[in-house]
N, C-alpha and C positions, 0 to 999 in steps of 0.2 A: 913240635907242639906250637900252635899259634900263640904269639905274645898278645898282650893287651892292646897294643896299637893295631895289630892285624884284625883282632876281633871287633874293635871299635870301628875300623874302616868298613868291615863287612856289614856291620849293623847299619851304618850310614847308607851304604849302597842299597841294602834291602829296604830301608825306609824310603829312599828316593824312588826305588822301583814301585813300591806300593803306592806312593803319592802319584806317580805318573799313571799307574793303572786306574786309580780313582778319578783322576782328572779326565782321562780318556773316556771312562764310563759316563761321567757327568756330561761331557760334550755330546756323547752319543745319545744319552737319554734326552737332553734338551733339544736335540735335533729331530726327534720323532715328529711325524706329521701332527699338526694341530687338530683338535677335536672340533667338529661342526655340530651345531644344534639345529635340528629340523623344526620348522614352524608347521605344526599339524594343520592349522587353519588354512594354510596356503599350499598344502601338499596333498597328494592323493595316490592311492593304489587301486587301479580299476582293472576288472577282468571282463573280457568279451567272449561269450560262448554262443552256441546256437541251440535252439529248441525247435524240433520239426522243421529244420532248415532255416529258420528265421533268427537273426542275431539278437541278443539282448545283452545289456551291460549290468554289471554289479560293481559295488565298491566295498572295500574293507574300511570301516569307519575308524578303527583303532589300531595303531601300530607304533612301535618304538624303533628308533634307528641309532646305532652307534657308528659314527663316521669319523675316520681319521685320514684326512686326504691332503696331499701336497702334490700339485702337478709337476713339481721339480724333484719329487722323491716318490715315484710310483711304486718301486719295490717294497717300500715300507708302508704304503697306504693300504688301509683296510676299511671294510664296511660290513655291517651286520644289521639286518632288518628282521624284527620279530613281529609277526602279524597276529592279532587276535581274530582267529577265524570266525568266532561267534559274532563278530561285528559286521559280517557280510550283509549287504542290503541290495536287493535287485529291484526293489519297489513293488514286490508282489509277495504278500505274507505267506501264502501256501508254498510257493516255490522256495522262499527263504527257509521255511521250516523243514522242508524235505532236504534241502542242500546241507543243513546242519545235522541231519540225521545220520544213522550208522551206515547207510548205503553210499553216502557221499563223503562229506568232511568228517563225520563222527566227532563233532565238537565236544561231546561229553568225555570222550577218552583222549582226544588229541586237540586241545584248545588253541594251539598255536602252530603257525608255519614259520620256518626260519630260513632266511637266505643269508649265506656267509660267503665272502670273497676269499679266494685263495691267491689270486693275482689280478692286478689291474695294469693294462698296457695301453699305449697310445696307438690309434689307428689313423687312416687317412681321413676318416669322417668324424672322429671323436675319440672314444675310449671303448675298451672291452673289458668287462669284469668276468673272469672265470671264477666259478664258485660252486656251491652246493645249495640245493633246495630240499628242505626237510618238511614233509607233510605225512601225517598219519603214521609216524614212526619209520618212514622210508626216506632215505637220503640218496639223492641222485645228483650227478654233475650237470650244471647248466651254464650257459653263456649269456651274458646280458650286455648288449651294445648300448651305449648311452652317450649323450652329449652334455656339455656344461656351458652355461652362460654366466660369466662372472659380472656381478653388479656391486662394485665397491667391496664391502666385507661380506657380501652375500653371494650365493651361487644357486642357480637353478639347474637341477639335474633332470634330464628327460630320457627315458629309455623304455625298452620293451622286449618281450620275447614270447615265443609260442611254445607251449608244452602239450604233451599228450597226457591228459588227466589220468588215464588208466595206469600210467607208470607209477602212480602213487595210490592206486586203488580208490581213486575218487570217482565213484560210479561203479557199483558192483551188480551182480545178478543181471536182471533185464536191462540195466543201464550200461552194461559193459560194451555192447556192440557199437554204440554210437548212432543207432538208427533214430532214436528219439532225441537224445542230447548228444551233440557232436563231441568227438573225442578231443579235438584240438581246441585249446583255450589260449587266447591272447591276453597277456598281462602287460598293462601300461603303468609306468611309474613316473610320477612327477614330484620332485621334492625341492622345496626352498629351504636353504640352510644358511646359517650365519656363523662366523667364528666368534 
């Protein structure tokens, strides 16, 4: 049967182990990548599509970004961008109204599109974000190549990708074929953020 001295020693060891675990957790938590705040006035999310073979541009006026990035700690870096799809603006009211309708983005039922990273890696030309894009209740994997320009405590992120809009049922019925509105849509992202 353990004596008082042995019990006391075991309690001290258990206490020391608990303190060590708490210290390790604190160091780990404090080492998480810092959060970056995006400046909406100097950032934009643009899309380029085609109508009857002619390209046109649109922009999403409203979006939110949650970015936690450290170029020295890419495995723990993450980014999430939530786009207010109803804020799209192509400069033509009739086209915008149709794009927000049920055949395309169906803004009434699906007001947001969300991009989330699952991994960020370094490449020869910049970085690559593997992640998912959710639109109209459909989530699919995508890859976003991007570059970074650091300006003191600020950074400019520039990237883009091309998607087939029909993978997210953006354009149904007569719009599915791509004869009138092209199926491929280019998305260009430029974000200015600060720590």
